[in-house]
C-alpha positions as CSV (number, residue, x, y, z in Angstrom):
1,X,0.5,-0.1,0.1
2,X,2.9,2.4,0.5
3,X,4.1,1.6,-2.4
4,X,1.1,2.0,-4.2
5,X,0.7,5.4,-2.8
6,X,4.4,6.2,-3.5
7,X,3.7,6.1,-7.4
8,X,0.1,7.2,-7.4
9,X,1.2,10.9,-6.9
10,X,3.8,10.2,-9.1
11,X,1.7,9.1,-11.3
12,X,0.0,11.9,-11.5
13,X,2.3,14.5,-11.7
14,X,3.1,12.7,-14.1
15,X,0.0,13.4,-16.1
16,X,-0.2,16.8,-15.2
17,X,3.0,17.5,-16.6
18,X,1.8,15.9,-20.4
19,X,-1.6,17.5,-19.6
20,X,0.7,21.0,-19.1
21,X,2.6,19.8,-22.7
22,X,-0.2,19.4,-24.6
23,X,-1.8,22.6,-22.7
24,X,0.7,24.5,-23.7
25,X,0.7,23.7,-27.3
26,X,-2.8,24.5,-27.7
27,X,-3.6,27.8,-27.5
28,X,-0.2,29.6,-29.9
29,X,-2.7,26.9,-32.3
30,X,-6.1,28.6,-31.5
31,X,-4.4,32.4,-31.0
32,X,-1.9,32.0,-34.3
33,X,-4.6,32.6,-36.9
34,X,-6.4,34.9,-35.1
35,X,-3.1,37.5,-34.5
36,X,-3.1,37.2,-37.9
37,X,-6.1,37.5,-39.6
38,X,-5.9,40.7,-37.1
39,X,-3.0,41.8,-38.3
40,X,-3.9,40.8,-41.9
41,X,-7.2,43.1,-41.4
42,X,-5.2,46.0,-40.3
43,X,-2.9,45.9,-43.1
44,X,-5.1,45.8,-45.2
45,X,-7.6,48.7,-43.6
46,X,-4.3,50.7,-43.6
47,X,-3.6,49.8,-47.2
48,X,-6.7,51.1,-48.5
49,X,-6.2,54.5,-46.4
50,X,-3.5,55.0,-48.5
51,X,-4.8,54.2,-51.8
52,X,-7.6,56.4,-51.2
53,X,-5.6,58.9,-50.4
54,X,-3.4,58.5,-53.1
55,X,-6.2,59.2,-55.8
56,X,-7.9,62.1,-54.2
57,X,-4.3,63.6,-54.5
58,X,-3.9,62.1,-58.6
59,X,-7.1,63.5,-59.3
60,X,-6.7,67.0,-57.5
61,X,-3.0,66.8,-59.5
62,X,-4.7,66.1,-63.0
63,X,-7.6,69.0,-61.7
64,X,-4.6,71.2,-61.2
65,X,-2.8,70.3,-64.5
66,X,-5.7,71.6,-66.7
67,X,-6.7,74.4,-65.2
68,X,-3.1,76.1,-65.6
69,X,-3.2,74.2,-69.1
70,X,-6.5,76.4,-69.3
71,X,-4.7,79.8,-67.7
72,X,-1.9,79.1,-70.0
73,X,-4.0,78.7,-73.2
74,X,-6.1,81.6,-72.2
75,X,-3.4,84.0,-71.5
76,X,-1.8,82.7,-75.3
77,X,-5.2,83.8,-76.6
78,X,-4.4,87.4,-74.8
79,X,-1.1,87.9,-75.8
80,X,-1.8,86.9,-79.6
81,X,-5.1,89.0,-79.4
82,X,-3.3,92.5,-77.6
83,X,0.1,91.8,-79.6
84,X,-2.8,92.3,-82.8
85,X,-4.4,95.1,-81.3
86,X,-1.4,97.3,-81.1
87,X,-0.1,96.8,-84.3
88,X,-3.7,96.9,-85.9
89,X,-4.1,100.0,-83.8
90,X,-0.7,101.7,-85.4
91,X,-2.3,100.3,-88.8
92,X,-5.1,103.3,-88.2
93,X,-2.8,106.0,-88.3
94,X,-0.5,104.5,-91.0
95,X,-4.6,104.0,-92.6
96,X,-5.6,108.1,-91.8
97,X,-2.3,109.7,-93.9
98,X,-3.0,107.4,-96.8
99,X,-7.0,108.8,-96.6
100,X,-6.2,112.3,-96.2
101,X,-3.3,111.7,-98.8
102,X,-6.0,110.0,-100.7
103,X,-8.4,112.9,-101.1
104,X,-5.8,115.4,-102.3
105,X,-6.1,113.5,-105.6
106,X,-9.9,112.6,-105.8
107,X,-10.6,116.5,-105.3
108,X,-10.9,118.5,-108.4
109,X,-8.4,120.7,-109.4
110,X,-8.1,123.5,-111.5
111,X,-5.0,123.1,-113.7
112,X,-3.0,126.2,-111.9
113,X,-3.4,123.9,-108.6
114,X,-2.2,121.0,-110.2
115,X,1.4,121.2,-108.5
116,X,0.0,122.2,-105.3
117,X,-1.5,118.9,-105.0
118,X,1.5,117.3,-106.2
119,X,3.1,118.5,-103.6
120,X,0.9,117.1,-101.4
121,X,0.2,114.1,-102.2
122,X,4.5,113.7,-101.6
123,X,3.9,115.6,-98.8
124,X,1.2,112.7,-97.5
125,X,3.4,109.7,-99.1
126,X,6.3,111.1,-97.9
127,X,4.1,111.2,-93.8
128,X,3.2,108.0,-94.9
129,X,6.7,106.2,-95.5
130,X,7.9,107.6,-91.9
131,X,4.5,106.9,-90.3
132,X,5.1,103.0,-91.6
133,X,9.2,103.1,-90.6
134,X,7.8,104.0,-87.3
135,X,5.0,101.3,-87.1
136,X,7.8,98.5,-88.0
137,X,10.0,99.7,-85.3
138,X,8.1,99.0,-83.1
139,X,7.0,95.7,-83.5
140,X,10.4,95.0,-84.8
141,X,9.3,94.3,-88.1
142,X,13.1,95.4,-90.5
143,X,13.7,95.6,-93.7
144,X,16.4,94.3,-96.0
145,X,18.0,95.3,-98.0
146,X,20.7,93.5,-99.0
147,X,22.3,95.3,-101.7
148,X,26.5,94.1,-101.8
149,X,25.8,91.9,-99.1
150,X,27.2,87.7,-99.5
151,X,24.0,85.7,-101.2
152,X,22.3,83.9,-98.5
153,X,19.9,81.7,-98.9
154,X,18.0,81.6,-95.8
155,X,17.7,85.2,-96.8
156,X,17.6,85.5,-100.2
157,X,15.3,84.4,-103.2
158,X,18.1,84.1,-106.1
159,X,15.9,85.0,-109.2
160,X,19.1,85.2,-111.4
161,X,22.4,85.5,-112.1
162,X,24.5,88.6,-113.2
163,X,27.2,90.0,-114.7
164,X,29.8,91.2,-111.7
165,X,30.3,95.0,-112.8
166,X,33.0,96.9,-111.7
167,X,33.6,96.8,-107.9
168,X,31.2,94.1,-107.7
169,X,32.0,91.3,-106.1
170,X,30.9,87.3,-107.4
171,X,28.6,86.0,-105.1
172,X,27.0,88.5,-103.7
173,X,24.0,90.8,-104.8
174,X,23.3,93.0,-107.9
175,X,19.7,94.0,-107.4
176,X,17.5,94.0,-105.0
177,X,14.1,92.9,-107.0
178,X,11.1,93.0,-103.3
179,X,12.9,93.9,-100.3
180,X,12.8,90.8,-97.8
181,X,11.7,91.7,-94.0
182,X,12.8,90.0,-90.8
183,X,10.6,89.9,-87.5
184,X,12.2,89.9,-84.3
185,X,15.4,88.6,-86.5
186,X,13.9,85.5,-87.9
187,X,13.1,85.6,-92.1
188,X,9.3,86.0,-92.7
189,X,10.0,87.2,-96.3
190,X,12.9,86.4,-98.6
191,X,14.3,89.1,-100.4
192,X,14.2,88.9,-104.3
193,X,17.9,89.4,-105.6
194,X,20.1,89.3,-108.3
195,X,22.9,87.7,-107.2
196,X,26.6,88.3,-109.5
197,X,28.8,86.1,-110.8
198,X,31.4,86.3,-113.7
199,X,30.9,86.9,-117.0
200,X,31.5,83.1,-117.8
201,X,29.3,81.7,-115.6
202,X,26.4,84.0,-116.9
203,X,23.3,81.5,-116.7
């Protein structure tokens, strides 16, 4: 009886230890998936919020870009309109001078007054030319009269070749049929020119 009494507590302790070992392994198996699931849910919520924030930022950026594009387009259109408006305002003054000059021609004059009429026309045309030059200079429009300049296909339109005269270098502009024009340094109309060549190269 003593032996069994001694063995019984040992056996119970042994069973208890085994039970504790089994029980100690069970909770992690039960809690493990639950913690992982919570972590995944939290991560999903966080990612969803980040996606929403990025979407809002993207939509705002697109809207801002569109607004900037529209404002830039309006500024460009306004600049074109005001640029033309300034040029047209200056041309109106030229038109006034031209109108007054033509009135002198259309008026019936006596033969004795023809000389005075011609003088008025000459003064009007001179004033008109001066005003046009002033308007062109104001808006960066420059006339090219390249007599004696070296032929440049970017600025000159070759009409024909002519024999080089005395003091005229071959390959230079000998005669200008029509003046060219530059706007702020950029050629907008080529000058029509005749270029000097040596006699044997005449075309």
